[in-house]
C-alpha positions in Angstrom: -11.1 35.1 -17.4 -9.8 36.9 -14.4 -11.5 37.1 -11.0 -15.0 38.5 -10.7 -14.9 42.3 -10.3 -17.0 44.1 -7.7 -20.6 44.9 -8.5 -20.0 48.6 -7.9 -17.0 48.7 -10.3 -19.0 46.9 -13.1 -22.1 49.1 -12.5 -19.9 52.2 -12.9 -18.6 50.9 -16.2 -22.1 50.0 -17.4 -23.4 53.4 -16.4 -20.6 54.9 -18.5 -21.7 52.8 -21.4 -25.5 53.1 -21.3 -26.3 55.7 -18.6 -29.4 55.2 -16.5 -30.3 52.1 -18.4 -28.0 50.2 -16.0 -29.7 50.0 -12.5 -28.7 48.7 -9.1 -31.9 50.0 -7.4 -33.2 47.4 -5.0 -36.8 47.6 -6.3 -35.6 46.9 -9.9 -33.4 44.1 -8.8 -36.1 42.4 -6.7 -38.5 42.7 -9.6 -36.1 40.8 -11.8 -35.6 38.0 -9.2 -39.3 37.0 -9.3 -41.4 35.0 -11.7 -44.8 33.2 -11.7 -43.0 30.2 -10.1 -42.9 29.2 -6.4 -39.2 29.6 -6.1 -37.8 32.3 -3.8 -36.7 35.6 -5.1 -33.2 35.4 -6.6 -32.3 38.9 -7.8 -29.4 39.9 -10.0 -26.7 42.4 -8.9 -27.3 44.7 -11.9 -30.1 45.1 -14.4 -29.4 46.5 -17.9 -31.9 47.6 -20.5 -30.2 47.3 -23.9 -31.6 48.8 -27.1 -29.5 47.2 -29.8 -27.7 44.0 -30.6 -24.4 45.9 -30.6 -25.1 47.1 -27.0 -25.9 43.5 -26.0 -22.6 42.3 -27.5 -20.5 45.1 -25.8 -22.2 44.4 -22.4 -21.6 40.6 -22.8 -17.9 41.3 -23.5 -17.7 43.4 -20.4 -19.4 40.8 -18.3 -17.1 38.1 -19.7 -14.0 40.1 -18.8 -15.4 40.7 -15.3 -16.4 37.1 -14.7 -20.0 38.2 -14.2 -23.0 35.9 -14.9 -25.4 36.9 -17.6 -29.2 36.3 -17.2 -31.6 37.2 -20.1 -35.1 38.3 -19.0 -38.3 38.7 -20.9 -41.7 39.2 -19.3 -41.0 37.3 -16.1 -43.8 34.7 -16.7 -41.6 31.6 -16.5 -42.7 28.7 -14.3 -39.4 26.9 -13.5 -37.3 29.7 -12.3 -35.8 30.0 -15.8 -34.6 33.6 -15.3 -33.7 33.5 -11.6 -30.2 35.0 -10.9 -29.0 32.0 -8.9 -25.4 33.4 -8.9 -26.2 37.1 -9.1 -24.7 38.8 -12.1 -26.2 41.0 -14.8 -29.8 40.7 -15.9 -30.5 41.7 -19.5 -34.1 43.1 -19.6 -35.2 43.2 -23.2 -38.2 45.5 -22.6 -36.6 48.2 -24.9 -35.9 45.7 -27.7 -39.5 45.1 -28.5 -39.9 46.1 -32.2 -41.1 44.3 -35.3 -38.1 44.7 -37.6 -39.6 43.4 -40.8 -42.8 41.8 -42.0 -42.5 39.6 -45.1 -46.2 39.0 -45.7 -45.8 37.3 -49.0 -43.4 34.8 -47.4 -45.5 34.7 -44.2 -42.6 35.4 -41.9 -41.7 38.2 -39.5 -38.4 39.4 -37.9 -38.7 40.7 -34.3 -36.7 41.7 -31.3 -36.9 39.4 -28.3 -38.7 41.8 -25.9 -41.9 42.0 -27.9 -44.8 40.0 -26.4 -47.1 37.7 -28.4 -50.0 40.1 -28.0 -48.0 43.1 -29.1 -46.8 41.1 -32.1 -50.3 40.2 -33.1 -51.5 43.8 -32.7 -48.7 44.8 -35.1 -49.7 42.1 -37.6 -53.4 42.8 -37.6 -53.5 44.8 -40.8 -51.6 42.1 -42.7 -54.3 39.3 -42.3 -51.6 37.2 -40.6 -51.0 36.2 -37.0 -48.6 34.4 -34.7 -50.5 31.5 -33.2 -48.3 30.2 -30.3 -50.3 30.9 -27.1 -48.8 29.8 -23.8 -51.5 31.6 -21.9 -49.4 34.4 -20.4 -48.5 37.4 -22.5 -44.9 36.1 -22.7 -42.1 37.7 -24.6 -41.1 36.1 -27.9 -37.5 35.9 -26.6 -38.6 34.0 -23.5 -40.9 31.8 -25.5 -38.0 30.9 -27.8 -35.6 30.3 -25.0 -38.0 27.9 -23.2 -39.4 26.2 -26.4 -42.9 27.3 -25.4 -46.1 26.0 -26.9 -49.5 26.2 -25.3 -53.1 25.9 -26.3 -52.7 26.0 -30.1 -49.7 23.7 -30.5 -52.0 20.8 -31.6 -52.6 22.6 -34.9 -49.7 25.1 -35.3 -46.8 23.3 -33.5 -44.5 24.7 -30.8 -41.8 27.4 -30.9 -39.3 24.9 -32.4 -41.7 24.5 -35.4 -42.2 28.3 -35.9 -38.7 29.8 -35.3 -36.9 30.0 -38.6 -33.7 31.8 -37.7 -32.0 33.6 -34.8 -29.5 36.2 -34.2 -27.5 35.3 -31.0 -24.7 36.9 -29.0 -22.3 34.3 -27.8 -20.6 34.2 -24.4 -17.5 35.9 -25.9 -19.5 38.7 -27.5 -19.5 37.3 -31.1 -22.8 37.8 -32.9 -24.0 34.9 -35.1 -27.0 34.2 -37.3 -28.2 30.6 -37.2 -30.0 30.5 -40.6 -31.5 32.5 -43.5 -35.2 32.9 -44.2 -35.6 29.9 -46.5 -38.4 27.5 -45.3 -35.9 24.6 -45.3 -32.2 24.1 -45.3 -29.7 21.2 -45.2 -26.7 23.5 -44.5 -24.8 22.1 -41.6 -25.9 21.7 -38.0 -29.3 23.0 -37.1 -28.1 25.8 -34.8 -31.5 27.4 -34.6 -33.0 24.4 -32.9 -30.1 24.2 -30.6 -30.7 27.7 -29.2 -34.5 27.2 -29.1 -35.1 25.8 -25.6 -31.6 26.4 -24.3 -33.0 28.8 -21.7 -30.2 31.4 -22.2 -27.5 28.9 -21.2 -25.7 29.0 -24.6 -26.1 32.7 -25.7 -28.3 35.7 -25.7 -31.0 35.9 -28.4 -31.3 39.3 -29.9 -33.4 38.7 -33.0 -36.0 36.1 -34.0 -37.4 35.2 -37.4 -40.9 33.5 -37.1 -43.4 31.8 -39.3 -46.7 33.6 -39.3 -50.1 32.2 -40.5 -53.2 33.5 -42.2 -56.0 34.6 -39.8 -58.8 32.0 -40.2 -61.8 33.1 -42.1 -64.0 31.6 -39.4 -63.4 30.6 -35.8 -65.8 28.7 -33.5 -65.4 27.4 -30.0 -67.3 24.9 -27.8 -67.4 23.5 -24.3 -68.4 20.0 -23.3 -68.4 18.3 -19.9 -68.0 14.6 -19.0 -68.7 12.3 -16.1 -65.1 11.1 -15.9 -61.6 12.2 -16.8 -61.2 9.0 -18.8 -64.2 9.8 -21.1 -62.9 13.4 -21.6 -59.4 12.2 -22.5 -60.8 9.4 -24.8 -62.8 12.1 -26.6 -59.7 14.2 -27.1 -57.7 11.3 -28.4 -60.5 10.2 -30.8 -60.8 13.7 -32.2 -57.0 13.8 -32.9 -57.0 10.2 -34.4 -60.0 11.1 -36.6 -57.8 13.8 -38.2 -60.2 16.6 -37.3 -57.9 19.7 -37.6 -58.9 21.2 -34.3 -57.0 24.3 -33.3 -57.3 23.9 -29.6 -58.5 21.1 -27.4 -58.0 21.8 -23.7 -59.0 19.7 -20.7 -59.9 21.2 -17.3 -60.6 18.7 -14.5 -63.4 19.2 -12.0 -61.2 20.9 -9.4 -60.1 23.5 -12.0 -63.6 24.0 -13.3 -64.6 24.9 -9.7 -61.8 27.4 -9.7 -62.6 29.1 -12.9 -66.3 29.3 -12.1 -65.5 31.2 -9.0 -62.8 33.3 -10.6 -64.6 34.3 -13.8 -68.1 34.2 -12.5 -69.1 31.4 -14.8 -71.7 28.7 -14.5 -70.1 25.7 -16.1 -70.7 22.2 -14.8 -68.0 21.3 -12.3 -66.9 18.2 -14.0 -64.0 17.2 -16.4 -64.5 19.6 -19.3 -63.1 20.0 -22.8 -62.7 23.4 -24.5 -62.5 23.2 -28.3 -61.6 25.8 -30.9 -62.0 25.3 -34.7 -60.3 27.4 -37.4 -61.0 27.5 -41.2 -63.8 28.5 -43.6 -67.4 28.8 -42.4 -68.2 25.4 -43.9 -65.1 23.6 -42.6 -65.5 25.0 -39.1 -69.1 23.8 -38.9 -68.0 20.4 -40.2 -65.2 20.1 -37.7 -67.4 21.1 -34.8 -70.2 18.7 -35.8 -67.7 15.8 -36.0 -66.2 16.6 -32.6 -69.6 16.9 -31.1 -70.6 13.5 -32.4 -67.4 12.0 -30.9 -68.0 13.7 -27.6 -71.6 12.3 -27.5 -70.2 8.8 -28.1 -68.1 9.2 -25.0 -70.9 10.5 -22.8 -70.3 14.2 -23.3 -72.9 16.7 -21.8 -74.2 20.0 -23.1 -71.9 20.6 -26.1 -72.3 24.5 -26.0 -71.2 26.8 -28.8 -69.3 30.1 -28.4 -69.4 31.6 -31.9 -69.5 35.3 -31.2 -66.0 36.9 -30.7 -66.9 38.2 -27.2 -68.2 34.7 -26.1 -65.0 33.1 -27.4 -62.9 35.7 -25.7 -64.7 35.2 -22.4 -64.2 31.4 -22.6 -60.4 31.6 -23.4 -59.9 34.4 -20.9 -61.1 31.9 -18.3 -58.8 29.2 -19.6 -55.8 31.5 -19.8 -56.2 32.6 -16.2 -56.2 29.1 -14.7 -53.2 30.0 -12.5 -55.1 32.7 -10.7 -58.4 30.7 -10.7 -56.5 27.8 -9.2 -54.9 29.9 -6.5 -58.4 31.2 -5.6 -59.3 27.7 -4.4 -57.0 28.2 -1.4 -56.5 31.9 -0.6 -53.0 32.7 0.6 -51.5 29.5 -1.0 -48.7 29.3 -3.5 -48.8 27.0 -6.4 -46.1 24.5 -7.3 -46.8 24.4 -11.0 -45.5 21.4 -13.0 -46.1 19.8 -16.3 -45.4 16.5 -18.1 -46.1 15.2 -21.6 -46.7 11.6 -22.7 -47.7 9.8 -25.9 -51.5 10.4 -26.2 -52.2 6.7 -26.0 -50.9 6.8 -22.4 -52.5 10.2 -21.5 -55.6 8.9 -19.7 -53.6 6.5 -17.6 -51.0 9.1 -16.6 -53.6 11.8 -15.9 -55.9 9.6 -13.9 -53.1 8.1 -11.8 -51.8 11.6 -11.1 -55.3 12.9 -10.1 -55.7 9.9 -7.7 -52.2 10.4 -6.2 -52.9 14.1 -5.4 -56.3 13.3 -3.9 -54.9 10.4 -1.8 -52.2 12.8 -0.3 -54.7 15.5 0.5 -53.6 18.1 -2.0 -55.8 20.7 -3.7 -54.3 20.3 -7.1 -56.3 21.4 -10.1 -55.2 19.9 -13.5 -55.3 21.6 -16.9 -54.1 19.9 -20.1 -53.2 20.6 -23.7 -54.6 17.1 -24.3 -54.3 17.2 -28.1 -50.6 16.7 -27.7 -50.5 14.7 -24.5 -49.4 17.6 -22.2 -50.9 18.4 -18.9 -50.2 20.7 -15.9 -50.9 20.4 -12.2 -51.1 23.3 -9.8 -50.2 21.9 -6.3 -51.5 24.4 -3.8 -49.4 24.7 -0.7 -48.8 26.8 2.4 -45.2 27.8 1.9 -44.8 28.2 5.7 -45.5 24.5 6.2 -42.4 22.5 5.3 -44.3 19.3 5.2 -46.5 20.6 2.5 -43.6 21.8 0.5 -41.9 18.4 0.8 -45.1 16.6 0.0 -45.6 18.7 -3.1 -42.0 17.9 -4.3 -42.7 14.2 -3.7 -46.0 14.4 -5.6 -44.2 16.1 -8.5 -41.4 13.5 -8.5 -44.0 10.7 -8.8 -45.8 12.5 -11.6 -42.6 12.9 -13.5 -41.4 9.3 -12.9 -44.8 8.1 -14.1 -44.5 10.1 -17.3 -41.0 9.0 -18.0 -41.9 5.4 -17.5 -44.6 5.9 -20.2 -42.0 7.1 -22.6 -42.9 10.7 -21.9 -41.0 13.8 -20.8 -40.5 15.6 -17.5 -41.6 18.9 -19.1 -43.7 19.5 -22.2 -43.2 23.3 -22.3 -42.0 24.9 -19.0 -38.4 23.9 -19.5 -35.9 22.5 -17.0 -34.9 25.7 -15.2 -34.1 25.2 -11.5 -36.6 22.6 -10.7 -36.2 19.7 -13.1 -32.4 19.3 -13.3 -32.4 15.8 -11.8 -35.3 14.7 -13.9 -33.5 15.6 -17.1 -30.9 13.0 -16.3 -33.6 10.4 -15.4 -35.1 11.0 -18.8 -32.1 11.2 -21.1 -29.2 9.7 -19.3 -25.9 10.1 -21.1 -27.4 12.5 -23.6 -27.2 15.1 -20.8 -23.4 14.7 -20.9 -23.5 15.6 -24.6 -25.5 18.7 -23.7 -22.8 19.6 -21.1 -20.1 19.3 -23.8 -22.0 21.7 -26.0 -22.4 24.1 -23.1 -18.7 24.0 -22.2 -17.7 24.6 -25.9 -19.9 27.7 -26.2 -19.7 29.0 -22.6 -16.4 27.7 -21.1 -16.6 29.9 -18.1 -20.2 29.0 -17.3 -21.5 32.6 -17.3 -24.6 32.2 -19.4 -27.6 31.8 -17.1 -25.8 29.5 -14.6 -27.8 27.0 -12.5 -30.3 26.2 -15.2 -30.6 22.8 -17.0 -27.3 21.7 -15.2 -26.6 22.1 -11.5 -24.2 24.9 -10.7 -24.2 27.9 -8.4 -26.7 28.5 -5.6 -30.0 26.6 -5.6 -33.5 27.8 -4.7 
């Protein structure tokens, strides 16, 4: 690789290749340097809007010859600065690669381009009686969800992206296009390259096509809400539901601080106490049976007011409130920014980890609502800060560090679903030690010049 060429020279070459779909307009660049995270805006030098895998490959080759970093971009909803252009470079916006390429309904799989969002995908699938269940809350792109190994509210029943991505088409750093697998439901053919790229955050290659498992739309769906006098009782209920093998589709915990936020944001009247949101999928009979069993367990743990939401509009209202916890949380302190972080622990340690984290935040004076995918031991905290006050920023970082150290000490992980991005690079080493060196070796083998989304997972380039 020769020296990095000027932005202007590369922009001219890209314009010659794809016309106005290469942009250096300041507004476009700034838009692609932002996300839902608290990190400062880190815009790229150029944004391109490819339409085909071949275009992606040709642009990657051009970037490689020019020594220009490559940053894939989906819907911009990441929470750890995963698509921030820390070293500038070329941002690949996949908004124009948003098609369903094939639906194999008899095999229950679908082939899509990376720019399609989960809601767009499910709208396309509606007539088939099948759906894609992974729901991280935001209407994220499938490419971004794949790259960050996303999961969300229905992972307890349907798994995470790593369980639902069957095969990928990927453009490597030298412009080669590879397929990681066929459409068979299982394979023992060599290394599992699909799993390697799922969660790699664009640091190993650019994903241009994704084959996903899809699932039958349930015959019946029912949801319920139940509040508790303590976090411990709420978490114990969730654990008991899971250990009783009740096939709950979603089981979400919102603490009292978050319930205060969503009541104000969504104009609801829920009790402002630790609360579980349940959803049950199946036949009419099985859904009723699941809900009754969960209600009995909740009652055994002091649950209050187990309230049903059977009508579609009632369920939609309930989950709309849950999906907008970021904005509901921010409403608790107008003008604040949220340092959003997550950890995941074995469910037997969840109550201990969650309660200690709640106590830690309260003792240090932070407004920090908590929401958790408690069925799989994952919870998030939104630490609300005034970004103009350095002591609050530093205090939030320290609170996050203690939260992560607590989770790792409990044999958990520093991130259940947000990814490493910019913010958890040091924690990855704390968690996995020398295994991180093996990751570096894989990175070096596939991206020897370090052009693929630099500064993520491993430290390099400018920092936020």
